[in-house]
C-alpha positions in Angstrom: 291.1 42.2 277.1 294.5 41.9 279.5 298.0 41.4 278.4 299.6 37.8 279.4 301.7 39.8 281.7 298.9 41.5 283.3 300.7 44.9 282.7 298.1 46.4 280.4 294.6 45.8 279.2 293.3 46.6 275.6 289.8 48.1 274.7 288.1 48.2 271.5 285.4 51.2 271.1 282.8 51.9 268.9 284.2 55.1 267.2 287.0 52.7 265.4 289.6 53.1 268.2 291.3 50.6 270.5 292.7 52.0 273.8 295.6 50.3 275.8 295.6 50.8 279.2 298.4 50.5 281.9 296.9 48.2 284.5 299.8 49.9 287.5 298.0 53.3 287.1 295.0 52.7 284.9 295.8 55.5 282.3 295.8 55.2 278.5 299.0 54.7 277.3 298.3 53.7 273.4 295.5 54.6 270.8 295.1 52.3 268.0 294.0 54.1 265.3 293.0 52.4 261.6 290.0 51.2 261.8 287.3 52.4 259.7 284.1 51.4 262.0 283.3 50.2 265.3 286.0 47.5 266.7 284.1 44.5 267.7 287.1 42.4 269.2 290.6 43.1 270.7 292.7 39.9 271.9 296.7 40.1 272.6 298.8 37.1 271.4 300.2 34.4 273.9 303.4 36.0 274.0 301.8 39.5 274.8 303.7 41.1 271.6 301.2 41.4 269.3 297.0 42.7 269.4 294.9 41.5 266.9 291.5 43.4 266.7 288.3 42.8 264.8 286.0 45.6 263.2 282.4 46.1 261.7 285.1 47.5 258.5 285.1 43.9 257.5 289.0 43.6 258.6 291.4 42.1 261.5 294.3 44.4 262.0 297.3 43.7 263.5 299.3 45.6 266.1 302.4 46.0 267.7 301.5 45.6 271.5 304.8 47.3 272.8 304.6 50.3 270.7 300.8 50.6 269.2 302.1 50.6 265.8 299.9 48.9 263.2 301.5 46.1 261.4 298.9 44.7 258.9 295.5 44.1 257.5 293.8 40.7 256.9 290.9 40.8 254.3 288.9 38.4 253.2 285.6 38.5 255.2 282.6 40.5 253.5 281.0 41.3 256.2 281.6 42.9 259.7 284.2 40.8 262.1 283.0 40.5 265.5 285.2 38.1 267.4 288.8 37.2 266.6 291.0 34.7 268.8 294.7 32.9 268.8 295.9 29.8 268.9 297.5 28.6 272.0 300.9 28.8 270.1 300.3 32.1 268.7 300.8 30.9 265.2 297.2 31.1 263.8 294.4 33.5 263.9 290.6 32.6 263.9 288.1 35.4 263.3 284.4 35.1 263.1 282.4 37.5 260.9 278.6 38.3 260.1 279.0 36.6 256.9 278.4 33.2 258.5 282.1 32.0 258.3 285.2 31.6 260.4 288.7 32.4 258.7 291.8 31.0 259.9 294.8 33.2 259.4 298.9 32.8 259.6 299.6 35.2 262.2 303.3 35.7 261.1 302.7 36.4 257.8 298.8 37.4 257.7 298.1 34.8 255.0 294.8 33.2 254.6 294.8 29.2 255.7 291.1 28.2 255.5 287.6 28.9 255.6 285.2 27.2 258.1 281.7 27.4 256.7 278.2 25.5 258.4 276.8 28.4 260.6 273.4 29.5 258.6 274.0 33.2 260.3 276.4 35.4 261.4 279.5 34.2 263.9 279.5 36.3 267.0 282.0 34.5 269.1 285.5 32.3 268.3 287.6 30.5 270.7 290.4 28.2 271.0 290.7 25.0 273.3 293.5 25.3 275.4 295.4 22.7 273.7 294.9 24.1 270.4 293.2 21.3 268.2 289.8 22.6 268.4 287.8 25.8 267.4 284.5 26.8 269.1 282.0 29.5 267.4 278.9 30.6 268.5 276.3 32.0 266.6 273.1 34.1 265.7 271.8 30.8 264.5 271.1 29.8 268.3 274.3 27.0 268.1 277.7 26.3 269.0 280.0 24.3 266.4 283.2 22.6 267.4 285.8 22.4 264.5 289.3 20.6 264.1 291.5 23.6 264.0 294.1 21.5 261.9 291.7 20.4 259.3 288.4 22.4 259.6 286.1 19.7 259.8 283.3 20.2 262.0 282.7 18.1 264.8 279.9 18.9 267.1 276.8 21.4 267.0 275.5 22.2 270.4 271.9 22.8 270.2 269.7 24.2 273.1 270.0 28.1 273.2 266.5 29.8 272.0 268.1 32.8 270.6 271.9 33.9 269.1 274.9 32.8 271.1 276.9 36.2 271.8 280.4 34.6 273.4 281.8 31.2 274.0 285.3 30.6 276.1 287.1 27.3 277.2 287.8 26.8 280.7 291.5 26.7 281.3 291.4 22.7 281.2 289.9 22.3 278.2 287.2 20.0 279.2 284.3 22.7 279.4 283.0 25.0 277.4 280.7 28.2 278.3 278.4 30.1 276.0 276.2 33.2 276.6 273.2 34.1 274.9 270.3 36.5 273.7 268.2 34.5 275.7 269.4 35.8 278.9 271.5 32.5 279.9 274.9 30.9 279.9 275.2 27.2 279.1 278.1 24.9 279.9 279.1 22.0 277.8 281.5 19.4 277.8 284.3 20.3 275.3 285.1 16.5 274.4 281.2 15.2 274.0 279.3 18.6 273.1 276.8 17.2 276.3 274.9 19.9 278.0 276.3 20.4 281.6 274.4 23.6 283.2 272.2 26.4 282.6 273.1 29.3 284.6 270.1 31.3 285.2 269.6 34.9 286.6 270.5 37.7 284.3 267.5 39.5 283.0 268.5 40.5 279.7 270.8 39.2 276.9 274.5 37.8 278.3 277.0 39.7 276.2 280.0 38.2 277.7 281.1 35.3 279.4 284.6 34.4 280.9 286.2 31.4 282.8 289.2 32.4 285.6 292.5 31.7 285.4 291.8 29.0 287.9 289.0 27.5 286.0 287.1 27.7 289.4 284.9 30.6 288.6 283.2 32.1 285.3 282.1 35.9 284.9 279.2 37.3 282.6 278.4 40.6 281.6 274.5 41.4 280.5 272.4 44.1 279.0 270.9 44.2 282.7 273.9 46.4 283.4 275.4 43.5 285.9 278.2 41.5 285.9 277.6 38.1 287.4 280.2 35.5 288.9 279.2 31.7 289.0 280.6 28.6 290.6 282.1 26.9 287.3 281.3 23.3 289.0 277.9 23.6 290.4 276.4 26.4 288.4 275.5 28.7 291.5 275.7 32.2 291.6 278.3 33.9 293.9 278.2 37.7 293.5 276.1 40.4 291.5 278.4 43.5 290.6 276.3 46.0 289.9 277.2 49.6 289.3 277.4 50.1 285.4 274.7 52.0 284.3 274.7 51.0 281.0 275.3 47.7 278.9 278.2 45.4 280.2 279.5 44.5 276.6 282.7 42.9 278.1 284.3 41.1 281.2 288.1 39.9 281.6 290.3 38.3 284.5 293.3 39.6 285.6 296.2 36.8 284.7 296.5 36.6 288.8 292.4 36.1 288.7 292.3 38.6 291.9 290.7 41.2 289.6 287.9 41.7 287.1 287.4 44.6 284.4 284.7 45.3 282.7 283.4 47.9 280.3 280.2 49.4 279.7 279.3 51.8 277.3 277.2 53.5 274.1 278.2 56.4 271.3 278.7 58.5 274.2 279.9 57.0 277.6 282.7 54.6 277.8 284.1 53.4 281.1 286.0 50.4 282.8 285.6 49.3 286.1 288.0 47.3 288.4 286.5 44.6 290.7 287.8 42.0 293.5 287.1 38.5 291.9 286.8 37.3 295.5 284.5 39.9 297.2 283.0 41.6 294.0 284.0 45.1 295.6 284.2 47.9 292.8 288.0 49.3 293.3 288.8 51.8 290.6 286.6 53.8 287.8 289.2 54.9 284.9 288.4 58.2 284.3 290.5 61.6 284.1 290.9 63.9 280.6 287.7 65.3 279.5 288.6 64.4 275.9 290.7 61.7 274.0 294.1 61.2 275.2 296.8 61.4 272.5 299.9 60.6 274.2 300.8 58.9 277.3 304.5 58.5 278.6 306.4 57.2 281.7 309.0 59.2 283.3 312.5 57.3 282.9 312.5 56.2 286.9 309.0 54.8 286.1 307.5 56.8 288.8 305.4 59.4 286.9 303.2 59.1 283.8 301.9 62.6 281.8 299.4 62.4 279.3 298.4 64.9 276.5 295.1 65.2 275.4 292.6 66.8 273.3 291.4 68.8 276.4 294.2 71.1 275.6 296.2 69.9 278.8 298.9 67.4 280.2 298.2 65.4 283.2 300.7 64.1 285.5 300.2 60.9 287.5 301.9 58.5 290.4 302.3 55.6 288.8 301.8 53.3 291.6 298.7 54.7 293.0 297.1 56.5 289.8 296.8 59.7 291.8 296.5 62.8 289.8 299.5 65.0 290.5 299.4 68.1 288.7 297.3 69.5 285.5 299.4 71.7 283.1 297.4 74.3 281.6 298.2 76.8 279.2 298.3 75.2 275.6 295.1 76.6 273.7 294.6 73.9 271.3 295.0 70.0 271.3 298.1 68.3 272.9 299.2 66.1 270.2 302.8 64.8 271.9 304.6 64.8 275.4 308.2 63.5 276.3 310.1 63.4 279.2 314.0 64.7 279.5 316.1 61.5 280.2 316.8 62.8 283.3 313.2 62.9 284.0 313.2 66.7 285.7 311.4 68.1 282.6 308.3 67.5 280.3 307.7 68.9 277.0 304.6 69.5 275.0 303.9 69.8 271.6 300.3 71.3 270.2 298.1 71.9 267.8 298.5 75.8 268.7 301.8 75.3 267.1 304.2 75.8 270.3 306.1 73.6 272.3 305.9 74.1 276.0 308.7 72.5 278.5 307.4 72.1 282.3 309.1 71.4 285.4 308.1 67.3 286.1 307.8 67.8 289.9 306.1 70.8 290.4 304.3 71.3 286.9 305.5 75.1 286.7 305.8 76.0 283.2 309.5 76.8 282.1 309.6 77.8 278.5 307.5 78.5 275.2 308.8 77.3 272.3 307.7 79.7 269.1 308.3 79.3 265.4 306.3 76.9 263.5 303.7 78.2 261.5 301.3 75.2 261.9 300.8 71.8 264.1 303.4 70.6 266.0 303.0 66.6 265.3 305.9 65.3 267.5 308.5 66.3 270.2 311.7 64.2 271.3 314.8 64.7 273.6 317.8 64.1 272.2 319.6 61.1 273.9 321.8 63.1 276.5 318.7 65.6 277.1 320.3 68.8 275.9 318.6 69.3 272.5 314.6 68.9 271.6 313.2 68.2 268.5 310.0 68.9 267.2 307.9 68.3 264.0 305.3 70.1 262.2 302.4 70.4 259.7 304.7 73.7 258.5 306.9 70.8 256.9 309.9 71.4 258.9 311.9 70.3 261.9 313.1 72.3 264.4 315.9 71.9 267.1 315.9 73.6 270.4 318.0 74.0 273.4 316.3 72.2 276.1 317.8 74.3 278.8 317.3 77.8 277.5 314.7 77.0 274.9 316.6 79.0 272.0 316.1 77.9 268.4 319.0 76.4 266.7 318.8 74.6 263.2 315.4 74.5 261.4 315.7 71.6 258.9 313.8 72.0 255.9 313.0 70.2 252.8 310.1 68.1 253.3 307.5 69.1 251.0 304.1 67.8 253.5 303.6 67.3 257.0 305.8 65.7 259.1 304.5 62.8 261.4 307.8 61.6 263.3 310.9 62.2 264.2 313.9 60.3 266.0 317.0 60.6 267.1 319.9 58.2 266.3 321.3 56.6 269.8 324.3 58.6 269.1 322.7 61.9 269.1 324.6 62.7 266.0 321.7 62.2 263.4 318.0 62.5 263.2 315.4 60.7 261.1 312.1 62.5 260.0 309.3 60.8 258.1 306.6 62.8 256.5 303.5 62.9 254.3 305.3 63.9 251.2 306.2 60.0 251.3 310.0 60.2 252.2 312.0 59.8 255.0 315.2 62.3 255.6 318.4 61.8 257.5 319.8 65.0 259.1 323.4 66.0 260.6 322.4 67.5 264.2 325.6 69.4 264.3 325.2 71.1 260.7 321.2 70.6 260.6 322.4 69.6 256.5 319.9 66.8 255.2 322.5 63.8 254.5 320.1 61.5 252.7 316.4 61.4 251.2 314.7 57.9 251.1 311.9 57.8 248.4 309.9 54.4 247.4 307.0 54.6 250.0 303.7 55.0 248.6 302.0 56.3 251.4 303.2 58.8 254.7 305.8 57.7 257.0 304.0 57.7 260.3 306.2 56.1 262.6 310.2 55.6 262.7 312.6 53.7 265.6 316.2 54.0 265.4 318.1 51.2 267.4 322.4 50.8 267.3 323.4 47.0 267.9 326.4 45.2 267.5 326.0 44.5 264.1 325.3 47.8 262.9 323.1 51.3 263.0 319.4 50.3 261.9 315.8 52.0 261.3 312.0 50.6 261.2 309.6 52.8 259.3 305.8 52.3 259.6 304.1 54.0 256.7 300.4 54.7 255.4 300.9 52.3 252.4 300.8 49.2 255.1 304.4 48.3 254.6 306.9 47.8 257.6 310.4 48.2 256.3 313.9 47.8 258.0 316.8 49.7 257.0 320.7 49.5 257.8 322.1 53.0 258.2 326.0 53.6 256.7 328.0 56.2 256.8 330.7 56.4 253.9 332.9 59.6 254.8 330.5 62.2 254.6 328.0 60.4 252.8 325.0 58.8 255.0 322.9 56.0 253.1 319.7 53.8 254.2 320.0 50.4 252.5 316.7 48.2 252.5 317.0 45.2 254.0 313.5 44.1 254.0 310.1 45.1 253.6 306.6 43.7 254.9 303.9 43.0 251.7 301.9 45.8 251.8 299.4 44.6 248.5 296.9 42.2 249.0 297.3 39.2 247.0 294.2 37.6 246.1 294.0 34.0 244.3 291.4 31.4 243.6 292.1 28.9 241.6 294.8 30.5 239.4 297.4 28.7 237.4 301.1 30.1 237.4 303.3 28.9 234.6 307.1 29.4 234.4 306.8 31.0 237.9 310.6 31.0 238.6 312.7 31.8 241.8 309.9 31.8 244.3 310.6 30.6 248.1 309.3 27.5 249.4 307.2 29.8 251.6 305.4 31.5 248.7 304.9 28.6 246.8 303.4 27.3 249.9 301.2 30.5 250.1 299.9 30.3 246.6 299.1 26.9 246.8 297.2 27.4 250.1 294.9 30.2 248.2 294.2 27.9 245.5 297.1 28.6 242.9 298.5 25.4 240.8 302.3 26.0 240.0 303.6 24.7 236.6 307.2 24.5 235.3 307.5 25.9 232.1 
């Protein structure tokens, strides 16, 4: 699935991960991890700021599209989630599941809004009409059902397929619906009348994905026959057969410009993405490179180069415009977990499971210094804002500060009692925040190496920290294994540093069904509404 601005593309994999690629270079920029089973569906919100994923682990997860950070988990389905879709406004999410239901969720709070029941078998695909007023769902029961998105009322049931409906899509105008099926066909329907318009025949095996071009003039379909087929959306005639995949094509999507098509194929051992011209059907790029998973990808400050660190123990440098491979940086003897450019772009730092940090020349790819001292896995490396210093965090429970020019060790920051997952400099470079699996965040003074504050209260390890200064103050955002996102204001009072909690996302799942709350006081209007939507009755005492 392409992002709305076309700058990135997200792909769900059977190993429970989601890979996000830059479309300018077609290298991986994020790996979203958290699902515990195969990822069946990935979609961007209309604004492009959020990603939703549906999994066989029965959940929908929401992610920050820019950072790849986990946001929240939507729980309620009792079987695998095969499809997720955003309403055009971005305010609502629909998810279709093997439990035979479609569930509607508030995209901002994650609250369950409504359950659409009627299908007699599992649901493989859901889609919103461009107006947002209607939802289409395709099911193993061989039907497509059209629902009122506001009330949840069932409208039409579209019958004609002779096997399960795997994918449904609206045309950009909203006037037509395309459905693909295990009966090897694509069917076109009138969205307002439910009338059958065309049956597109030609695939020799199940059709697993169907999508309209942005103009609405073309339809692309992907099949178990290993091909992508392009069809005229008005006449239903076949235009091109895209051949090259050697395994089932699970997904097809158009770039926002409509000029390019990305198709994804794979089984449990092979994952490839191919890029095609939507006009000629000619194959462009096949995305391959590292020989193992990519753990970290980062742009140089100029945007001209990309560095990627991999479980194949190497760092690769790529030309950001052409995607051409520049240098392969070899030397680490174990997985590369983290890569970072210096602010000038002249140097790259890499942290590895071999307990070392290595500094490389970004232009020549030559090795500069090897920073040794950590006694366990190096999780994260980061440059100070001016580039004169590097901070590294490790499973040895320490943060170490290094001179970026000479590679000499400065302070070792000790105090955490478990591995340190994240380290970040304040924008001024005077302080460092570190997050650990010991469920704490610590704030440190860079000049002295002294711990200035220990922030407790987390119910899981801290995996991500972001620090930003605005005209209003200095703020931290933390992401934790307890499923919470928390926003803190950092204040200095003399020699004392404080982190004041401003807000926290909910990280407990509230289950309410037919409950009676008596004497509840102080509930916000929003919380009252959420409780009422979940079936609660509120009585004043």
